[in-house]
N, C-alpha and C positions, 0 to 999 in steps of 0.2 A: 770145110774151113782149112785155110792154108797157113799153118803155123810157121812153116819155113819161109814163106813170103813175108810174114810179119817180122820174124827174127831178122831177116836181111834188111828190111826197111828200118827197123829200130837201130840196128848196127850202123846203117848209113846215116841216119838222121840224129843219132845221139849227140847231144851238145848243140844241136842246131834247132830242129823242130821239136825234139823231145828231150826231156831230162828224166830218165828212169833210173831206178836203183838196179841192183843185181842180186844174185843169189845170197850174197853176204849182207844185204841191206837189213837194217834193224826193222824195216817195215814189211819184210816178208813175214806174213802171219803164221803163227803156229797152228797146228791142228786144233788145239784147245780154243784159240781165239776165233778160228773159223766157225767151230761148233757153237761158241757163245754168240757170235754175230748172227748166225742162222737162227738160233733160238730167240734172240732179241727181235729179229725181223719176222720170225715165224714163217720162214721160207728157205728152201734150199737154193743156194746161189748157183748160177750156171757154171758148168765145168770149164768153159773157156776163160771165164773171168778168174776162177780159182787158179787155173794154170798160169795166167798172166801174173797174178799176185805171187805165186810160188817162184816165178822166174825173176821178177822185177820189183815186187813190193809196192809198186805205184810210182807216182811222179807227176810230171807236168807235160802237157801238149800245148805248144805255142804259148807257154807261160800260164796256162790255166790248169788248175789242180784236178787231176783224175782221182776220184775217191778210191780209197783202199780199205784195209782193215788195220787200224792202229794197234800197237802193242797192248793198250788198255782202252776200254770203252769209256769215253767221257762225252757227255752231251754237247759240249761246246766245240768239239773238234770238227771243223768244216771239211776236213780231208778224210773223214771216216764215213763209209757208205751208210751205215746205220744212223749215225748222229746227223749227217747232212740231210738224209731222207726224212728223218723225224722233224727236223727244223723246218724244212720246206713244206712238209705236210701241215704242220702246225700253223704256218703262215698262209696256208691255202694256195700255195704256188704249184703244188703237184698233187696228184690223186693218191689216195691211200694204197693203191696197187702199184705205184711207181717207186723205183729206187733211183736216187740221183747219182749219176756217173760223173758229170762234168757240167759246170756253168761257165760260160765264156764271158769275156769282158764286153761282148757285144749284146749281152742279154739273152743269149740262147741257153737252153738247158738240154742236156742229153740224158735220157732216162732208160732204165730197163722197165718195160711194161710187163709186169708179172702175169697179166691176163693173157699174154700172147707167148705161150710156152710150147716149144716143139717136142717131138718124141725123145730128143737127146737131152732135154732139160735146159735148153737154151732159150733165153728171152729175146724178143725183138727189141731193138734200140729205137727210141722215138726222139725226134727233135721237137722241142717245145719252144715256140717263139711267138710272142704277141698273142698268146691264147690258141694259136694254131698248132695242132699235133700232126706230125708226119713220121711214118716209119721210114727210117733211113738205112737200117741194116737188119738182117735176120738174126744176127748173133754178135757177140762182143768182138770177135776177131775181125769180122767183116767191117764193123764200125771202126776199129783201130786202124786197119789198113787204109780205108778210104779217108778217114779224118787226117791221119798223119800225112798221107800222100797228097791229098787235095786241099786240106785246110777248111773245107766247107762241104755242105750238102745242098 
C-alpha cells in the first residue's frame, strides 16, 4: 500500500475531485467510536480504512459520500459505515458480509467484502453494479488511489 501516493493525490485533488476533512475534522472518529462501530458491526475494520479516517475523517469523492464513522451512531446517517451498511442490508441491496463504502450517482456501490480478508486485516473492495460483483482493489488505499485518479473501474 502506498500511503505517500495517496496523500499526494489527495493534496493535488482536494477541492476538485475530493472534499475530505483533516486531522481537526469533527468526523475524525475517537478510539471509543471506532470500538463501538466495530462492536456494532461485529468485525474489525481494516487498518488502512482506520488510518484514512484518522487523517481525514471522511468526505466526498466526485460529490459522492464516502462512509466514515460519525461522532454518534444513528441508524438514519447515510454517511456512517455501520448505519449505511445496515440500511442496504435491510433493503436487500448488499450481502450481510458487505460493508458499504460509497454509492455513486450512477447506481454503483463500492463495498468491503469481509469474506475476502488478507493476512494484514485488509478487505477486498468490490464494485456492485446491476447485480454484478467485481473485485476492483485488494485494499482500501488501492481503491482510493484508483478511484480518485481514474474516476471509475
